[in-house]
N, C-alpha and C positions, 0 to 999 in steps of 0.2 A: 454235351448235355447239362442243363441247369438243373438243380436241385433246390426246390423251394422258391424259384423264380419263374416267371413266364406263366403260360396259360396252359392248362389241363383239361382234358375232357372229363365231363361227369361220369362218374361210374355207373354201370348199368344197374347195381343193386339200388342205386338212389334215384336214377333217371326213370326207369321204367314204371314203378310204382306211382310216381308223380304224374307220369304221362296218362297212365291208364285213367288216374283219378280226374285228370282234365279232360279225356275223353268222355268219361261218364258224366261230367258236369255239362258237358256240350250236349249230350242226349237228355238230360234231365231238363236243361233249359229249353230244347226244341219241344220237348213233350209239354212243358208247361205253357208254352205260348200258344199251343193248339193251332198250328199252322201259320201263324204270323212270321215265323222263321221259315223261310223257303229252303227247298232242298240246295240250292246254290249257296244259301247262307250256311247250312250245315256243314256242306262240303269244304267250304271256305275256311270255316272255323276248325274243321278236323285237319284241313291242309296246313294252317298256320301252327297248329300244335306240333304236327308231323315236321315240318321244317325246323322249327325252333329247337324241338327236343333232338332231332337228328344232328342238327349243327352243335348242339351242346355236348352230346354224350359219344360214346364210343361208336364206330361205324357198324359193329356187329348187332347193336340194338336197333338200328334204322328198319330192317325188314319186319320186327315185331312192332314197332310203332306204326308202320304201314299197314299192317294187317288188323290191329285194333282200330285204327282210324277208319279204315275201309268198312269194319263191321259197325261202326258208330255211325258213319255217313249212310250206309245202306239201310240200317235199321230204323234211323230217325229223321229221314229225308221227307217223308210225307206220311199223312195218317193212313191207316191205323199204325201208330208208333209201336217200336219195339218187336216188329215182326221182320224177321230176316227174310230178304228176297234176294239171293246171291246171283240170279241170272237176270237178264235183260240189260237193254242199252245203259240205263242209269248206274247198274251195278259195274259194268265194264267201264265206263266213262270215269266213274269214282276210283276204281282200281288203278287205272291209267295216271290220273291225277296224283293221287297219293303215293304211287310208287316213284313217279317223276318227283315229287316233293322230298320224299325221304332220301333218294339218291343224290338230289342236289344238295340238301341239307348237310349230309354226311360229307360230301366231296368239299363243299366250301369250308366245312368245320375242320377237315384235315389240312387244307391248304392255310387257313387262318392260324391254326396251332403251329404249323411248321414254320411260317414266315415269323410269328411272334417269339418262337423259341430261337430262331435265327438271330432276330434283332436282339433279344436278351443276351445271347453270347457275344455278340459284337460289342454291346455296351458295356458288358462287364469283364472285357478282356484284360483291363489293367486294374482292376479293383480287387481286394483281398476277398479270398474265397471263403473266409470264415466270419461272416457279419451276422450278428444276431442269431448265432447257432446255424446258419445256412452254409452250404457247401457247394463251390463251384467246382466241377470237374471237366477237364477236357482231354481229348486224347490228342498227343502230340507225337511227333516223329524226330528222332535224333537227328541232329544236323539241320533241320528246318526251322528251329526256334529263332524268332527275329525279334526286333525291337517291339513291333506293335501286333503283327499277326502270327501269333504263336499257335493257334488252334488249327488243325487240318480236319476234323472230323469230330463225330459224337463219341463219348466214352462208352464203353461196353454196357450191357444190359445189367451187370452186376451193380453198378452205380445209380440204377434208376430208382432203387427202392427196396422194399421187403420182398417183392414179388407176389406171387399169388397165394392166396390163403390155402388152396387146395392144389395138390399137384397133379400131373396129368394122369396117374393111374388110379387116383380116386374118382377123377371126372370119367374116365372110360368105365369104371365100375358102376357110377351113377347111371351113365346111358344104358348100359347093359341091363341094370336093374330096371329102368323104365321100360326097355324093350321086352323084357320077360314078365314084369309085374303087371302093367297096365292091359294087355290082352286078356291075362288070366282074371284080373279083377273084372274086367268087362264081361267076361263069359259068365261068371258067376252072378254078377248082378242081372245080366240080362235073363239068366234063368229064374231069377227071384223077381222080375219086374213087377208082377202082379202084387206082391207084398210090400213094395217099397214106393216111395214117392221121390220126386226129383231132389228135395232136400236132403234125403239120406244118401241118395247117390253122389250128390255133390260133396257131402262131407267124407264119404268113403274116399273118393278121389283126392280130396284135399290132404287126407292123412297119408295117401301114398306119395303126393308131391312133397310133403313135409319130410318123409322119410328119405326119398331120394335127394333132397336138399342137404340133409345131415350127411349122407354118404359122399355124393359127388359135387356138391357146391352149387353155385348159383345158375350157371347155364345148363346143366342137365335138368335142373328143377323148371326153368322156363321151358325147355323142351317139352318135358312131362306136363306142364300145365297147358300148353297148347295142344299136346295130343289128347290130353283129358277132355279139353273143351270140345274137340272135334268129335271124340267118342261119345260124349255126352249128347251133343247135337245129333249124331248119326242113330244111336240106339235108344235114347231116352227121351227125346222130344218130339212132339207130334208136328208134322207127319213123319213117321219113323223112316229110317233108311234113306233120308234126304237131309240136305244142308238148310232146307227151309225151317222156319219156326213160326207156327200160327200163333202161339199164346205169347203176348208181349212179356208176361212176367217170366217166362221160360229164357227169353232173350237177356232180360235184366239179370236174371240168376247166373247166366253163362258169363256175362260181362264181370258181373261180381266176383264170381268164381276165379277167373283169370287174374282179376285186380288183387283179391285177397291172397292167392296161390303165390303170385309174384311178389307181393309184399312180405309175407311170411318167409318165402325164400331168401328175400333180400336181408331181413333181420337174422335169420340162422347164418347166411353166408357171412354177414359182416361180424357176427359174433365169433365166427371161426377165424375170420381174418384178424379181429382183435386179439385172439388168443395166440394166433401165430406172431403177431407183432410184440405181444407182450413176452413171449418165449425168446424172440430175437433181442428184445430190450434187456431181458436178463442176461443172455449171452454177452451183449456189449458190455453190461455193467461189470460182469465178472471179468471180462477181459481187461477192462480198463482198471479195475480194482487190482488185478495181477501186475498190470503194468505200474500203478502207483506204488504197489508195495516193493517192485524191483528198484524202483527210482528212490524211494525212501530207504531202501536197503544199501544204496551206494552206487547202484548201476544208473548213474546220472550223467550220461553222456549221449550226444545224438546217435553214436555208432550203437551204443548198448540199446537204445529204444527201438532203432530200425531192426536190430538183431532179434529183438523180442518180436516185432511184428512179422518177420519173415519166417520165425522159428514157430509161432502160434498159428499164423494164417497163410505160411507158404509164400511163393513168389519172390519178386525182387523189389527193392525200395532204395531210393536215393534221395537225399536232401541237397537241394541246389541253392545257390545264393547268387544274387545278380552282384558283380563286382567289375567296375572298369567297363561297364557296357556289354557284358557278356555273362553267361551263366556258368559259374563253376560249382564243382562239387564240394560240399561241405561235410558229407558223412554218407556212407552207402553200406548195403548188406546184399551179399550174394550178387554183386554187380561187377562183372569183369568187362572193362572197356565202357562202352556208352550203351544206354538202353535204346533198342531199336525202336520201340513203340510203347508208350506208357501212359497212364492216366495222371493227370496233373491235378494236384490240391493246392491251390495258392493259401498260403498263411498270411503273408503281407505281400506288399508290391515287390520287395527284394527277396523273397524267401518262398520257395516252393518245394512241396513233397511229390516226387515222382514214384508211382507204383506200377506193378504189372504182374499179373499171373496169380493175384490172391485167391483164395478159396471164397464160395459164397458167404462164408461167416464174416468176411471183412465188408461190412455195410459202410455207406457213406458216413454216418456218425461216427463209427468206429475209426475209420481212416482220418476223420477231422481231428478226433481225440488224439491219434498218434501224431499227427501233424502238428498240433499245438503243443505236445510235450517235447516232440523233437526240437522244435523252434525254441521253446523255453529252456530246455537242456544246452542248446547251443549259446543261448545268452548267459546261462549260469557258468558255463565252462569258460566263456571269455572273461566274465566277471571275476571268477576265480584266478585266471591268468594274470588279469590286471592287478588284483589284490596280492597276489604272490610277488609280481613285479614291484608294486609299491612297496611291500614289507622289505624287499630285498634293498630297495633303494634306501629305505628308512635306516635299515640295519648298517648299511654302508656309511650313511651319513653320521650315524652314531658311532661307528668306528672311527671315521674320520675325525669327528669331534673329540672324541677320547684321546686318539692319537696325537692330535694338536695340542691337547691339554698335557698330555705326556712329554711332548717335545718341548713345550713351553716351560714346564717346571721341572719334571723328574729327570729329562735329560740334560737341562741347563745346569741343575745343582751339582751333580758330579763334575761336569765339565768345569764349572766355575770353581770348584774346590782344587782340581787338577791344576787349573791355569794359575790360580793363586798361589799354589804349592811350588809350581815350576818357576814362577816369576820371583818368588822369594828366594830360591836356590840361586838363581841367576844374578841377584844383586851382588854388586862388586863393593859396595860401600858398607856391607854389613858382614861381619864375621859371625858364621853360625858354628856352633858347637856340633860336636858329633851327635850328642842326643837330639839337638834340634833338627840336625839334618834327617836322622832316622825317623823322627816324628813326620817331617814333611815327606819323606819318601813313602813312609806308611800310609799317609792320607792319600798320596797319589796311588799307591797299589790299591788301597781299599776302594776309592772312587773310580778306578778305572775296572775292578772287578764288578762293582755295582753297575757301570754303564754296560759292561759286556753281557752281565745276566739280563739287564733290561732291554738291550738290542736283541738278544738271543730270544727272549720271550715274544718281543714284537714279531721277529721273523718267523717263529713258530706258529703264532696266532695267525700270521698271513697264509701260512701253508695250510692251516687247518681251514680257513676262511675260503680259500680259493678251491680246495679238494684236491690239491696236487701232493698230498701226503701219500706215499706208497711204502709201507712198513714190509721189512723182509724179515719174516718170523723164522727163528731157529732156536735149538735148545741153548738156554743161557742160565748161568749160574748167578744166584742172588748175591752170594758173598763175594763175587767178583765186581759186580756192577754197582753195588752199594757203596764201597770205598771210593770208587772213582766219582760217584755223585757228590761226595762230600769235599772233594778237592775245590779249593777257591772259596768255601764258605766260611763265614766268620764262626768262631768257636765251634769248629768242626769236631775237635776232640772231646766235647761235651756230650756228643750223641752216643747212646748205647744201642748196640746191636745184638739182637738174640736170635741167630741163624743155626739150627741144629747142625751138627756135624753130618757130612754126607746128605744134606737136604736136596730133594729132587729138583731137577733142572725145570725152569718154566719156559714156556714156548712164548717168545717175545723177540722183539728187535731190540738188541743191546743198547744202541744209541737213543732210541725213544724211551726205553725203560729208565736208562740213565738220567735223561731229562725230566722224566716223571717224578723220581725219586729226589733229584736235586732241588726241584721246586717245593715237594712237600718237605724235605728236610729244612729248606731256607725257612718255610713258614713255621715249622714246629721250633726251630732254634730262636727265631724272633719273638715268639709268644710264651716261650718256657721261662718261668723265673730261676733265678740263681739257686741252685742246690737241688733242683728238680729237673735233671737233663731228659730231654725227649728220647724216646726209644723206638727202634725197629724191630718188629716182631714178625717172626715168618712161620707158618704151618701148613700142613697139608690136610685138606678137606675134600675127600671123595674126588680125586683126580683133579682137584683145583687147588692151586697155591693162593692162600691167603696172606697178604702183606698188610702190617698195621703200623702206622707211624703215629706215635702217641705223644702228645703234649699234655703239660699240666698247667695250663695258663688259664684264663678266664673262660675260655669255651665261646661258643656261639649259640644265640638262641634257637629254638627249633624251627621258628618260622624264617630264620636266615639260612638254615643248613643247604637248602637247595640253591639259593642266590649266591653263595659264595663260589660256586663253580661257574658262574656267568663272567664273560670278559668285562674288564674294567669296573668290577665290583668290589668294594672294599667296605669292611665292618669296622668302623672307628677309624679315626684319622691319627692315631698314636705313632704309627710306623709309615715311613716313606715307602712309595711304591705306587704302581698303576693299577694293580688289581688283576694281573694277567697270570700269575704263576698257577693257581688252581685250576683256571680255564684251560691252560695249556696242558696240565696233567691229566684232567679228564678228557680232552680231546685225544691225547696220545693214548691213553689207556683203553678208551674204546675203539681207537683205530685198530689195535692190537687184539681185539676181541675180548676186552675185559670190561670190569665195571669198577666204578669208584664211588664210595658214599661216605659221607661224615655222620659220626656218632658222638655222643658225649663220653668222655673219659670218666670211669668211677673215681670220685674224690674231686673231680673238676677238671676241665680241659677239654681237647678236641682230639678225637681218634679218626684218623682217615684210613679208610679200608680198602684196599686194591684186591680185586680177584682176576687171576689170570690162569689159563688152562696149563695143567702140568705136561711136559714134554716127556721125560722118562724117569724112571724111579731112583736112578743112581747117577750122581754126579761123576763116576769114574768112566761113564761112556764118553765123556768128552776127550779123555785121555786116549781110550781105545780107538775113537775115530780119527784123532790127529796122527 
């Protein structure tokens, strides 16, 4: 089934009033020509109108067109005009001709619309289903989808549109009201015939027809209008109790009554239909608004959108993408295996939404909105993945560039010093004093320690970057880990430790905590001036251990306090290094479930604070456990 394309029948509320007006125009022209338009000409004109409108409108309207055309042909075929003569050869001949015309027009119209719709489906088989707000829906069967002939039938009636404005119960109620009210009105009016003229009776019946329209819709109103015209003819036009009409004005009044009644019924019916369509549009807008809110709230994935569709409107949904010459599932909701039969909404040539079992509230426009949102979410998801991959590649390139810089300078510098010192010691033509030998050996040792720390930081950063770090947390004593962290550091004796006796154990990995403190101690010793040694302070705050490494150097500007924990970041170039120590400390601290921040030291300098969870309240637990 195609929505928005192809050929559709003109709805009866539009077609019938226009047809009645055309028949009335034929009768008026025939009467105005005073016999110059023969009976055959009148019948031909009525037959042409009947064929044309039966072809264009729904088949259900064809009998009414034939009936009104017959009344026009019989009443205006010869003078005196506007006198109804329902018997005789001319009336029978007109009935046969107009009935055949109505039947032929309706049949040809059905065949034409079916063929036009079939052609539209074939021609649109490979085009997107969402063009200029229009929707293409096709019923497909799993396992039958091919390269070109995907459709195997029409989609269900739910996709055909908003449906009828009046439900079947109201239509039945309108028919019952007509069956009960019209005989009662006829009886009352017939009893008061002496006090009423035909115009009064026609207005009363017109009010009844409008009332039936409001309750039951268009078709019960048409039925009531035809029945009212027959009752008017039988009970209120001369000669009474026959279908003959002797007064031309009364036949004209009956034709005008039917035309006006059907026209008013059309207006009321269309107003009711517009109200239903407006309600459906509000529901669609509310559903799409909820979908947009979910998407903006973070549920921005094809799976989340399809889940919202099935949760709100029921049924199954699957987004399929054409890849490698076959359709593959991109996302689905409530689908296990493959969909046996589903309606297909094409988003573009390589992407389609398959739905099945949705409620009536899932209109074509709403499904089109879900299909477009799912396609956009799929594109955004892939763009996010590509952006993440690009960011990872950029980060890797930055790491490699910094590593090359470190290898080219910071690794070669200690190696060059070691090489020069060893070469000097190995010279046989130079006599080195014991003091000179000690200085050269100290240089070798110092640069070897520096090289070891640098390589250790590079390896630690590599472990953090690849996600291979697996900390083993256990109760750890600060006053045992901190001295081990000082080993190998220059001027390690200058650092002061303030750890209370019996300080609680901290839940940490001893090896990682030692590396954290070693990097922080090295940084603090490097930046502390002579006479103001750095400090390590420990205190307990609400089951959390707070460690502070305090130096009294120049400090770090506030805008740089976050950046100093990034890899290969250095504030100033006064001291050698590649800028990995604080980054490693931050990564290890967070891997153990802690936090690390930098603040200003009162009086000048930098204080790095580490918070870790406390393990037990007393250090003596270690001895008891061992």
